[in-house]
KEDRENSE-710570 format. One record per residue (C-alpha): residue number from 0; z, x, y; chain. Coordinates in Angstrom, 2 decimals. Each point is the difference from the previous one (the first is absolute). Example, Ala and Ser with C-alpha at 12.3 -4.5 7.8 and 13.67 -1.06 7.14 Angstrom:
BEGIN
   nr        w        u        v  kette
    0     7.80    12.30    -4.50      A
    1    -0.66     1.37     3.44      A
//
This chain:
BEGIN
   nr        w        u        v  kette
    0    -0.08     0.01     0.00      A
    1    -0.81     1.42     3.33      A
    2     2.70     1.04     2.15      A
    3    -0.38    -2.63     2.67      A
    4    -0.65    -2.60    -2.38      A
    5     2.44    -3.30    -0.03      A
    6     0.50    -1.39    -3.56      A
    7    -1.11    -3.65    -0.45      A
    8     2.40    -2.54    -1.49      A
    9    -0.61    -0.78    -3.43      A
   10     1.54    -3.48     0.23      A
   11     1.12    -2.46     2.47      A
   12     3.22     1.04     1.35      A
   13    -0.37     3.56    -0.87      A
   14     0.50     2.44     2.92      A
   15    -2.94     2.26     1.37      A
   16     1.71     3.28    -0.93      A
   17     0.54     2.83     2.52      A
   18    -1.78     0.15     3.27      A
   19    -2.81     2.58     0.55      A
   20     0.92     3.44     0.90      A
   21    -0.43     0.78     3.64      A
   22    -3.41     1.47     0.68      A
   23     1.14     3.27     1.13      A
   24     1.46     0.58    -3.59      A
   25    -2.70    -1.63    -1.87      A
   26    -2.30     2.42     1.71      A
   27     1.84     3.03    -1.11      A
   28    -0.23    -1.09    -3.50      A
   29     3.44    -1.11    -0.54      A
   30     0.74    -2.71    -2.50      A
   31    -3.52     0.19    -1.69      A
   32     0.64     2.53    -2.52      A
   33    -0.04     3.00     2.34      A
   34     3.14     1.68     1.44      A
   35    -1.74     1.70     3.04      A
   36     1.95     3.14    -0.87      A
   37    -1.66     2.67    -1.98      A
   38     3.23     1.43    -1.81      A
   39     0.48    -3.30    -1.65      A
   40    -3.44     0.43    -1.62      A
   41     0.79     3.36    -0.86      A
   42     3.31    -1.25    -1.76      A
   43    -1.99    -2.47    -2.09      A
   44    -2.55     2.88    -1.08      A
   45     2.73     2.14    -1.07      A
   46     1.85    -2.84    -2.11      A
   47    -3.34    -0.89    -1.78      A
   48    -0.97     3.77    -0.72      A
   49     3.63     0.59    -1.29      A
   50    -0.38    -2.96    -2.15      A
   51    -3.19     1.04    -1.58      A
   52     1.10     3.57    -0.71      A
   53     3.40    -0.41    -1.63      A
   54     1.79     3.31    -0.41      A
   55    -1.95     2.05     2.49      A
   56     1.99     0.48     3.28      A
   57    -1.82    -1.00     3.28      A
   58    -0.28     2.85     2.57      A
   59     0.98    -1.85     3.16      A
   60    -1.13     2.04     3.08      A
   61    -0.40    -3.04     2.04      A
   62     2.34    -2.02     2.00      A
   63     2.32     2.32     2.09      A
   64     3.46    -0.95    -1.15      A
   65     2.48     3.09    -0.51      A
   66     0.70     0.48    -3.95      A
   67     3.66     0.84     0.56      A
   68     2.89    -2.45     0.65      A
   69     2.04     0.18     3.44      A
   70     2.49     2.73     0.13      A
   71     3.16    -0.57    -1.97      A
   72     2.06     0.13     3.15      A
   73    -2.09    -2.71     1.59      A
   74     0.13    -2.19    -3.16      A
   75     3.99     0.69    -0.12      A
   76     0.32    -1.23     3.59      A
   77    -1.87    -3.00    -0.68      A
   78     2.26    -0.80    -2.98      A
   79     3.10     0.68     1.86      A
   80    -1.26    -2.34     2.75      A
   81    -1.61    -3.07    -2.07      A
   82     3.33    -1.60    -0.69      A
   83     1.80     0.32     3.18      A
   84     0.65    -3.03     1.65      A
   85    -0.99     1.17     3.44      A
   86    -3.54     0.55    -1.10      A
   87    -0.72    -3.53    -1.24      A
   88    -0.82    -1.11     3.47      A
   89    -3.65    -0.53     1.35      A
   90    -1.05     3.58     1.74      A
   91    -2.61    -1.86     2.31      A
   92    -1.66     2.97     2.15      A
   93     2.24     2.57    -1.55      A
   94     3.24     1.81    -0.20      A
   95     1.18     2.85     2.56      A
   96     0.54     2.59    -2.92      A
   97    -3.80    -0.18    -0.90      A
   98    -1.30     0.27     3.20      A
   99     2.20     2.65     1.09      A
  100    -1.00     2.03    -3.06      A
  101    -3.66    -0.62     0.74      A
  102     0.70     1.31     3.47      A
  103     1.59     3.22    -1.28      A
  104    -2.75     0.31    -2.63      A
  105    -2.85    -0.16     2.67      A
  106     1.64     2.58     2.13      A
  107     0.75     2.47    -2.66      A
  108    -3.35    -0.40    -1.87      A
  109    -2.28    -0.63     2.76      A
  110     1.61     1.24     3.00      A
  111     0.00    -3.63     1.58      A
  112     3.07    -0.94     1.85      A
  113     1.25    -3.53    -0.10      A
  114     2.17    -0.84     2.92      A
  115     0.85    -3.34    -1.16      A
  116    -0.46    -0.40    -3.72      A
  117     1.32    -3.52    -0.16      A
  118    -2.27    -1.44     2.52      A
  119    -3.09     1.88    -0.71      A
  120    -0.07     0.18    -3.93      A
  121    -0.42    -3.03    -2.22      A
  122    -0.26    -0.05    -3.78      A
  123    -2.33    -1.76    -2.16      A
  124    -0.41    -1.09    -3.67      A
  125    -2.25     2.83    -0.42      A
  126    -3.08     0.94     2.21      A
  127    -2.24    -2.54    -1.60      A
  128     2.17    -2.96     1.19      A
  129    -0.13     2.13     3.63      A
  130    -3.84     0.13     0.14      A
  131    -0.27    -3.69    -1.14      A
  132     2.34    -1.16     3.01      A
  133    -1.20     2.16     2.66      A
  134    -3.29    -1.95     0.55      A
  135     2.14    -2.94     0.40      A
  136     1.45     1.54     3.26      A
  137    -3.50     0.78     1.48      A
  138    -2.95    -1.52    -1.49      A
  139    -1.56    -3.46     1.16      A
  140    -3.32    -1.27    -1.35      A
  141    -2.71     2.27     1.22      A
  142     2.05     3.10     0.59      A
  143    -0.90     3.09    -1.93      A
  144     2.15     2.69    -1.90      A
  145    -1.75     3.60    -0.18      A
  146     0.85     1.09    -3.57      A
  147    -1.12     3.21    -1.64      A
  148    -1.87    -0.09    -3.07      A
  149     0.64     0.79    -2.94      A
  150     3.68    -1.00     0.55      A
  151     2.88    -2.35    -0.90      A
  152    -1.18    -3.45     0.45      A
  153     2.83    -2.15     0.81      A
  154    -0.15     0.00     3.96      A
  155    -3.69    -0.68    -0.20      A
  156     0.23    -2.81    -2.40      A
  157     2.68    -1.83     2.05      A
  158    -2.08     0.52     3.25      A
  159    -2.58    -2.01    -1.85      A
  160     2.43    -2.71    -1.13      A
  161     0.84    -0.53     3.61      A
  162    -3.51    -0.41     0.88      A
  163    -0.49     3.51     1.49      A
  164    -2.48     2.59    -0.95      A
  165     0.78     3.36    -1.50      A
  166    -2.58     2.57     1.08      A
  167    -0.28     2.85    -2.19      A
  168     0.09     3.58     1.13      A
  169    -1.48     2.25    -2.60      A
  170     1.70     3.12    -0.93      A
  171    -2.79     2.46    -1.15      A
  172     0.39     3.43    -1.68      A
  173    -2.33     1.47     2.50      A
  174     2.04    -1.01     3.04      A
  175     3.50     1.13    -1.42      A
  176     0.72    -3.58    -1.22      A
  177     0.92    -0.79     3.73      A
  178    -1.30    -3.38     1.55      A
  179    -2.79     0.23     2.65      A
  180     1.24    -2.20     2.78      A
  181    -3.09     0.67     1.99      A
  182    -2.00    -2.10    -2.61      A
  183     1.87    -3.32     0.63      A
  184    -2.20    -2.30     1.91      A
  185     1.18    -1.32     3.40      A
  186     0.19    -3.51    -1.24      A
  187     2.32     0.82    -2.65      A
  188     2.31     2.18     2.21      A
  189     0.28    -2.89     2.54      A
  190     1.72    -1.92    -2.95      A
  191     2.05     2.67    -1.58      A
  192     3.62    -0.33    -0.15      A
  193     0.94     2.35    -2.87      A
  194    -1.03     3.21    -1.20      A
  195     1.18     1.11    -3.55      A
  196     0.26     3.91    -0.88      A
  197     1.73     1.26    -3.11      A
  198     0.52     3.82    -0.36      A
  199     0.38     2.14    -2.33      A
  200    -2.54    -2.42    -0.94      A
  201    -0.17    -2.25    -2.88      A
  202    -2.37     0.44    -2.05      A
  203    -1.67     3.20     1.51      A
  204     3.07     2.15     0.34      A
  205    -1.07     1.12     3.54      A
  206     1.99     1.07     3.02      A
  207    -1.65     0.50     3.32      A
  208     1.31     2.37     2.65      A
  209     2.27    -1.11     2.63      A
  210    -2.67    -0.50     2.68      A
  211    -1.56    -2.75    -1.93      A
  212     3.26    -2.10     0.33      A
  213     0.03     0.82     3.85      A
  214    -3.62    -1.20     0.21      A
  215     1.18    -3.18    -1.98      A
  216     2.77    -0.63     2.54      A
  217    -2.42     0.40     3.01      A
  218    -2.44    -2.30    -1.65      A
  219     2.75    -2.58    -0.90      A
  220     1.47     0.17     3.61      A
  221    -3.41    -0.23     1.69      A
  222    -0.93    -3.40    -2.03      A
  223     3.56    -1.72     0.00      A
  224     0.10     0.65    -3.96      A
  225     2.99     0.38    -2.24      A
  226    -0.11     2.90    -2.37      A
  227     1.53    -1.10    -3.34      A
  228     0.42     3.44    -1.78      A
  229     0.83    -0.33    -3.76      A
  230     2.34     3.18    -0.93      A
  231     0.48    -0.99    -3.60      A
  232    -0.86     3.69    -1.04      A
  233     1.07     1.77     2.98      A
  234     2.76     2.03    -1.52      A
  235    -2.14     1.18    -2.82      A
  236    -1.84     3.02     1.30      A
  237    -1.12     3.13    -1.75      A
  238    -0.75     3.80     0.70      A
  239     2.21     0.19     3.00      A
  240    -1.08    -3.19     1.61      A
  241     2.81    -1.66     2.03      A
  242     0.58    -3.57    -0.37      A
  243    -1.60    -1.94     2.97      A
  244     1.06    -3.12     2.16      A
  245    -2.35    -1.30     2.37      A
  246     3.16    -0.65     2.13      A
  247     0.19     3.74     0.37      A
  248    -3.22    -0.02     2.53      A
  249     0.76    -0.66     3.58      A
  250    -0.63    -3.48     1.14      A
  251    -0.09    -1.49    -3.44      A
  252     3.06    -2.41     0.37      A
  253    -2.06    -1.69     2.80      A
  254    -2.75    -1.06    -2.51      A
  255     0.82     0.73    -3.49      A
  256     2.26    -1.52    -2.70      A
  257     0.66     2.17    -3.23      A
  258     0.77    -1.41    -3.39      A
  259     2.21     1.96    -2.50      A
  260     0.50    -0.68    -3.66      A
  261     2.68     1.34    -2.42      A
  262    -2.45    -0.60    -2.87      A
  263    -1.94     3.33    -0.28      A
  264     2.47     2.71     1.33      A
  265     3.07    -1.29    -1.71      A
  266    -1.35    -1.42    -3.29      A
  267     1.05    -3.64     1.02      A
  268    -3.06    -1.99    -0.25      A
  269     1.72    -3.39    -1.77      A
  270     2.90     0.19     2.51      A
  271    -2.17    -1.22     2.87      A
  272     1.37     1.83     2.95      A
  273    -1.89     0.94     3.01      A
  274     0.40    -0.06     3.86      A
  275    -1.96    -0.09     3.35      A
  276     0.84     2.02     3.02      A
  277    -1.92     0.80     3.16      A
  278    -1.06    -2.12     2.84      A
  279     3.18    -2.12     0.78      A
  280    -1.91    -3.15     0.98      A
  281    -2.10     0.20    -3.33      A
  282     3.30     0.44    -2.35      A
  283     1.50    -2.93     2.12      A
  284    -3.31    -2.07    -0.82      A
  285     0.35     1.09    -3.69      A
  286     3.71    -0.95    -0.16      A
  287    -0.73    -3.37     1.60      A
  288    -2.57    -0.74    -2.66      A
  289     1.98     1.41    -2.91      A
  290     3.15    -2.03     0.87      A
  291    -1.92    -3.05    -0.92      A
  292    -1.89     1.48    -3.29      A
  293     2.98     1.44    -1.81      A
  294     3.97     0.36     0.33      A
  295    -0.16     3.92    -0.46      A
  296     0.37     2.34    -3.15      A
  297     3.04    -0.22    -1.84      A
  298     2.73     1.92     1.78      A
  299     0.96     2.22    -2.92      A
  300    -3.66     1.06    -0.34      A
  301    -0.01     0.80     3.73      A
  302     3.19     2.05    -0.44      A
  303    -1.39     1.95    -3.01      A
  304    -3.31     0.63     2.01      A
  305     2.28     1.36     2.77      A
  306     1.27     2.42    -2.64      A
  307    -3.38     0.91    -1.02      A
  308    -0.93     0.99     3.71      A
  309     2.81     2.23     0.15      A
  310    -1.33     2.13    -3.09      A
  311    -3.06     2.14     1.01      A
  312     0.21     1.62    -3.48      A
  313    -1.50    -3.09    -1.55      A
  314    -3.26     0.25     2.05      A
  315    -0.02     4.14    -0.41      A
  316     0.31    -0.82    -3.82      A
  317    -3.01    -2.41     0.24      A
  318    -2.09     2.22     2.02      A
  319     0.74     2.85    -2.49      A
  320    -1.16    -1.98    -2.68      A
  321    -3.15    -1.65     1.43      A
  322    -1.10     3.31     1.19      A
  323     0.45     1.44    -3.40      A
  324    -2.15    -2.71    -1.47      A
  325    -2.55     0.22     2.52      A
  326    -0.34     3.63    -0.84      A
  327    -1.09    -1.09    -3.36      A
  328    -1.97    -3.31     0.76      A
  329    -2.22     1.61     2.77      A
  330    -1.66     2.95    -2.17      A
  331    -0.21    -2.46    -3.09      A
  332    -2.05    -2.35     1.96      A
  333    -2.04     2.79     1.60      A
  334    -0.78     1.19    -3.58      A
  335    -1.36    -3.56    -0.93      A
  336    -2.28     0.10     2.98      A
  337     2.02    -1.85     2.59      A
  338     0.07     1.02     3.65      A
  339     3.95     0.19     0.02      A
  340     1.89     1.61     2.79      A
  341     3.77     0.33     0.35      A
  342     1.31    -2.76     2.22      A
  343     2.07     1.03     3.16      A
  344     2.38    -2.85    -0.95      A
  345     0.77    -2.83    -2.28      A
  346    -0.56     0.18    -3.54      A
  347    -3.61    -0.88    -0.39      A
  348    -3.39     1.80    -0.89      A
  349    -3.08    -1.99     1.67      A
  350    -3.26     1.05    -1.63      A
  351    -3.54    -1.00    -0.13      A
  352    -0.56    -2.20    -3.14      A
  353    -2.57     1.07    -2.62      A
  354    -3.06    -1.84    -0.07      A
  355    -0.05    -0.65    -3.73      A
  356     0.11     1.50    -3.40      A
  357    -2.47     2.70    -1.54      A
  358    -0.69    -2.48    -2.60      A
  359    -2.13    -2.00     2.59      A
  360     2.73    -2.34     0.98      A
  361    -0.04    -0.67     3.69      A
  362     2.85    -1.34     2.22      A
  363    -0.52    -2.76     2.59      A
  364     2.76     1.37     2.26      A
  365     3.43     1.45    -0.28      A
  366     1.39    -3.02    -1.12      A
  367    -2.10    -0.01    -3.11      A
  368     0.75     3.55    -0.56      A
  369     3.75    -0.70    -0.10      A
  370    -0.62    -2.93    -2.37      A
  371    -1.75     2.41    -2.51      A
  372     2.79     2.76     0.35      A
  373     2.43    -2.71    -1.15      A
  374    -1.81    -1.44    -2.80      A
  375    -1.59     3.41    -1.34      A
  376     2.41     2.34     0.61      A
  377     3.21    -1.87     0.74      A
  378     0.28     1.73     3.42      A
  379     1.05    -2.12     3.01      A
  380    -1.03     0.94     3.51      A
  381    -0.45    -1.96     3.19      A
  382    -3.51    -0.68     1.21      A
  383    -1.14     0.12     3.61      A
  384    -3.39    -1.31     1.07      A
  385     0.68    -0.52     3.75      A
  386    -1.72     3.10     1.23      A
  387    -2.04     0.89    -3.24      A
  388     1.11     0.19    -3.72      A
  389     3.17     1.95    -0.24      A
  390     3.07     0.19    -2.37      A
  391     3.65     0.46     0.89      A
  392     2.05     2.14    -2.60      A
  393     3.97    -0.16     0.36      A
  394     2.31     2.79    -0.82      A
  395     2.69    -2.61    -0.82      A
  396    -0.76    -0.11    -3.63      A
  397     2.73    -0.11    -2.62      A
  398     1.05     3.50    -1.13      A
  399     3.50     1.60    -0.44      A
  400    -0.20     3.72     1.22      A
  401    -2.77     2.46     0.46      A
  402    -1.11     0.30    -3.71      A
  403    -0.43    -3.84    -0.34      A
  404    -2.18     0.24     3.28      A
  405    -2.21     2.62    -1.29      A
  406    -0.52    -2.13    -3.10      A
  407    -0.93    -3.11     2.06      A
  408    -2.55     1.89     2.16      A
  409    -1.24     1.53    -3.02      A
  410    -0.51    -3.12    -1.82      A
  411    -1.53    -1.64     3.11      A
  412    -2.54     2.87     0.03      A
  413    -0.77    -0.54    -3.93      A
  414    -0.59    -3.74     0.49      A
  415    -2.39     0.09     2.98      A
  416    -1.81     3.05    -1.41      A
  417    -0.93    -1.71    -2.98      A
  418    -1.32    -2.82     2.01      A
  419    -2.75     2.37     1.46      A
  420     0.19    -0.57     3.82      A
  421    -3.13    -0.08     1.88      A
  422     0.09     0.73     3.80      A
  423    -3.41    -0.92     1.36      A
  424    -0.73    -2.65     2.62      A
  425     0.91    -3.87     0.00      A
  426    -3.07    -1.02     2.05      A
  427    -2.68    -1.31    -2.26      A
  428     2.01     0.31    -3.15      A
  429    -1.23    -2.37    -3.04      A
  430     2.22    -2.87    -0.65      A
  431     3.15     0.83    -1.99      A
  432    -0.08     0.13    -3.68      A
  433     2.44    -2.33    -1.76      A
//
């Protein structure tokens, strides 16, 4: 049944069923058999491949979820706080302990001084929910959000739900994976309200020089646009690179809001903890909307998160682990023919997808390639076709220690090597074989 259909009554007196979905949701494919979010499709493909190959472990280098649980000290704090009577109450827009801990963390890690953390830092149930709410603060029908692509889609998706338009800014290898503001049409700029940036970038791993962020701030100031900087991977830097916050650039607080997450740098994806900081008017707008959407994260979780923010050794261990794995992953991919480069931050390798297999099989796009990797080699990766066919390999695969990590990468190489990858041109390729 189509997602905007209404069921006809089967007999007199019987109701008509549920009403049609809002057109904005039907247009996004929600409710009609499609989730509209690529990671759900990947999960289904992995489940099918695992069921079809019992006893053969699937190598998951796809969705970027740390393979470690939260630090024992963080879990112990949650356990202590969970049953305390004072933590049972609604948290609303957050507790002082978490906001103050976030302020200290911003200063110690990024060199960003926060004079009033209680008034300028507001938590969220993970960065995903924050990006879903921010368009509610600014987007009216016809307004534009400038969004880098490839990238995390949530802010763009919710902009569309509200009748706005998400205008893509391609991130191209030949331009250092930086958006080119000069290519935006004047008619789009006149309607632009938000500019989404994300560095270190998911999925490319790129980290531009500081002068790029100065340029972005000048651009936003001149056009009356709010920068929304997704800093989910900001603390994960390699090879001497320092963690970066856009708020460390002069003038940023006039035009920028930064979104931080504890998921990646503190191994806390399922805990759903993040926060916003930066432009005070934007923080206040988010807080006002959030107050009508949720009643705050459980106080015990916030207190445990405050403990995590006081433990830089957690992030240091994560950086060491992912750096060690990238040292194995990058050369293995290059040996297979991929144009892999070590990322400046985050934990992804972003590579051009092969065009087919040496047996004559041709891939339609990166999504088709990723599907065949799962079904034929039990290797899961994330496809990106936004700026040409690319694949994202994550260093978050499950492995306990250096020896196990070497074994995973060895198995990855063997499985993909057996496929016989072909790196030609996608243009004009014949139809893919079944």
